[in-house]
N, C-alpha and C positions, 0 to 999 in steps of 0.2 A: 631164397631167388634173391642173387646179388641185383647189384645199382646194373649190369650190364645189361644181365637177362631182361632185368623189369625195361630198363630203355629199349630194347628193340622189340618187348612184345608193348607197348607202348606209342612205336612206329606202325607196328604190323595192326595192330586196333585201331589206330584213330587216322590211318593215311597218312599223317602230316607228313612236312620235311623234315630233314635233320635244322634248318634256317626257322620252322615253327618251330617246331621242338623246344629249339634255346630259348626262343623270347617264351614259351611259354613256365619256363624256367628260369629265366632270368639273367641270362647268360650268355658269354659273345657264341658264334658259329665256331670258333679256331676250338674252344674250350669243347661245346661239347664232340665233336670230331673228333678231338683227343683221348676224350674217354671212349668213343663209341670206338676205336682202333686202339686201346688199350697204349696209347703213350703216355699216358697220365691219370690219375689215380681222385675223385672227386672227393672234399672234405669233409666232416660228414655232417655239416650243416645241408650240403649242395643232395648225401645220399636222403637226407630226410625230405628233401623237398621232391626228388627224385621217388620218395618210395607212398609220400602223399598223394603226388601226380596216377601215380601209378595204379594206388587201391579208388582212387572216383574213377578210373579211366574199367577199370576189369572187375569196380564194385568189391566189400565186404558185407561175411551175415553179421559182422556184428554192432550195433550203434548204443552210441552215447547219450543213453535216456534224456541227461538234459539239455546238448545241444539239439536234440532232437526239439525237443516241448520249447527252449530258445526261438529256435529258426523257426519252428508253425509259427509262433506268436507274430516273428517277423514280419513272413509273408502274406501272412491273411491281413496285414495291415496294408496288401499292395492293392486297392482301389482302383476295379479297371470294369467299365460296364459295355455291353453289347451298343448301346446308346451313347459311349466316347464314342467306340469305333468306328460308328458310323458317321458321327460331327467331325472325326480329325480323318482328314481324307489322308496326311502320310503316316499317322500312327499307324491308321489298317493298313497301309501300303507296307510298311517296316514288319507288322506282325505277318502280313500273306506272303510278302517274300521270304523271312527267315523259317519260318513255320513252314510251307513250301520245300522250302530247299532238304529240310532237317529230316520229316516225316520221308518222303521219297527217297532220299538216300538213306534211312537205314534200311529201305525196300529192296536194296538193288541201285538203284539211279545212282548214274557216272555224272548229271550235269552238274556242273558249277555252280555256285553260289550267282556268278556274273549272267551265268547261261541259263539261270531260270527266271535272272532280272529281266532280260534280254527275250522272252520267248511269252513274259507275262504284263510290260509293261511297256514292251516296242514292238510288241507283235511280229518277232522275228520269228521265222522257220530256219534251224539252225543243222546245218550239212553235215556237222560230225556230229552231233546226238541221234539217237534213234526215236522214229514216228510216237513209240508208245510212251519213250522217256516223257517227252514234250504234250503229249495228250495227258501224262498222269498230272505235270504239274499245272495245265491250264485248267483238265479235272479238280485239282485240290481248291487253288483259286475260286472258282467260281460255287462249290460246293461250299467252303466256309464263309465265304460272303453271306448265301442263301441261310446256314446255318446261324449266321448272327443276326442276321434279319429274322429269321423262326423267333429268335432267343426274346431281341428287342419291342417286338409285335404284340408277342406275345404275355411276356412279364411274367406276371401270379400266376397264369393257367399255361407255361410253359411245361413242360415235363419230357421227361424221356422211356418212350414207347416202342412197340414193335412197328411203329409206322415210320416214327421217326427216325428209329435203324434204320429201315432198309430205306428209304430214302437217302440218307446219307452214302448208302452201301452202291446205288445207283447212279445217282451224280459221281465219285468217286470211277467208279467202275466201267462206265457207259462208254462202250466201240473198247475195251481192253480185254474184257473179258464176256463171253455169252450172255451169264444166268447173273448178271449186274442186279442188285437190288432184293435177289432168291436169296434165301437158305439154301447150304449145301444140299445135297443127295445120296452122298457119298463118304464113307470114312475117311478122316484125314489126320495125318502128325503132324503136331509142327517141329520142321527140323531143327535137329541140334538140341533137343528137348525131352527131357523123360517123363511129362505133362501127359496125360490122354486127354482126347481131346474129349467133349460130348459124342454119345452116338446120336447121328446124323436125324432121326426120327422126334432124341427128343429137344431138338434145337428150341423149339418154341416155349414150353414148355418149360424149360429150363433160366428163360431171360423173362419168362413170366416172373419166377420166383425170383430171380435174380430183385425184377423191378418191383418187387413187392416190399425188399426192404426197405424199414422206416428209416427215412433218408435224416430225421433228429437225434439216433440215435448216442451220434456222435460227432466231431469236427468234422468239417470238409476234407482237409486231405485225406483223414482214416478214410470219410467214405468214399472220397476218389476213387483211391486206393486197393480198396475191397473192389469194388464196383468192375475197376478194369482188369486187375488180376483173375478175375471171375470172366468176366464177360474173355477174356484173350484165351481162355478153360476154354469155353462153350467152343468158341470159333465157330460161330455160325456161316457164313462163309467159305466158300471155296477159294477163295485169293480177297486178299483190301482188309483181314481182319483185322490188322496194327496200325493202320491208318484209320480206319471206322472208331476204334476202339480211343484212337490218339484227339480225335474229334467230338469225339464225345465226352474225353476229360475239357476241352477244352468248353462246352459247354455246361458243364457241370458247375467250371469254376464261374464262366460269366455268367451262368442263373445266379450264385451267389454274391454278383459285384467283388470279382475279387480276379487279378492278375492269372491268365491260367498259365498253368506246365509246361514248356518247350523242351521236349527231349531233344537232346543232343546226340547228332547221327556220332559223333568221338564218343561219345558213351552205353554206345549199344551194346558192349560186351556187359557192363554192369546193367541196363535196361532189365535185358533178359535173363542175369544172375536171381535179379531181385524180384523179378516174374515169377521165375523155377521155386525161389524160396517159398515166397505167398501161395501158391501153386499147390505147394507139396505137401506142406507144413504149417501152412496155417502161419505164419509168421510175417505180421503185413509189416513190418517196421523197417526192415532196410528197405523196402519199397516208399511208405510213408515218407524216409528221411528225403531218398530217391526224388520223389513230385516236391516236395519243399523244396530241392535245390531248382530244381527244373523250372518252379515258380520265380523263385531269386534268380536264375540265369537271363528267363523269357524279362523280368523288370531289368535287368542288366542293358536291355537291347533296345526294349522298348523306351527308355530314358535318358 
């Protein structure tokens, strides 16, 4: 794929404007526009930057183990606890805004960051956004704050179990779907994925098996990657599995006193690719790298 195809795919998958893409590549708008309209050709250094951004957006199946080890060590030093968030109103507000915006946009919400801010913190009702989108944002805020309180209040007694999972889903999807907080009772396929989800009758058993895994067997990022990939493969609910799973990643990180991963909507393509690689080939390294990068992204937003 040449640089032009890569630029077009980046614009398609991220929904960035040309001006936003130019800023990401650290070039002027006229320069980018000239490339896109084939009036000029980027130099080799610029082509490498385009390719690197393209891979960041769409994903790659290969992982540099040294880079993964280095990044893991770095991001696991980013300390953040549930109590830190409770005691710092501005920090909690920042996490709430960005996490709500990105997680709902991954699932198709059209709300902008400014829209989410207006709905959550100004209590506005937006005429140009659907009632469902605005309910999703409010539900996510309420669920996130409840979950942070749970982690803080229970401390060492906190654990991820089926009651917690159902409570998260109930709060997230309340008023949005009729079976909020209840496991699906029918077969379902993940749109655009080759992954076969669990038989609906086996969901409780599969979740018990997943949560019985020894949490001390490996490092936190490996644990989060494995748990998240398997949870999404089980796909316990009729809808809202992605949002529930991403909040469970946050709970795992905060329980360990680590900054939680924030999956950027612009990297949705890579996110789904890495999940599928983990779920179909049991190669979790690309997903581990992605989660480490998502923790790094979260840290950059919060600091």
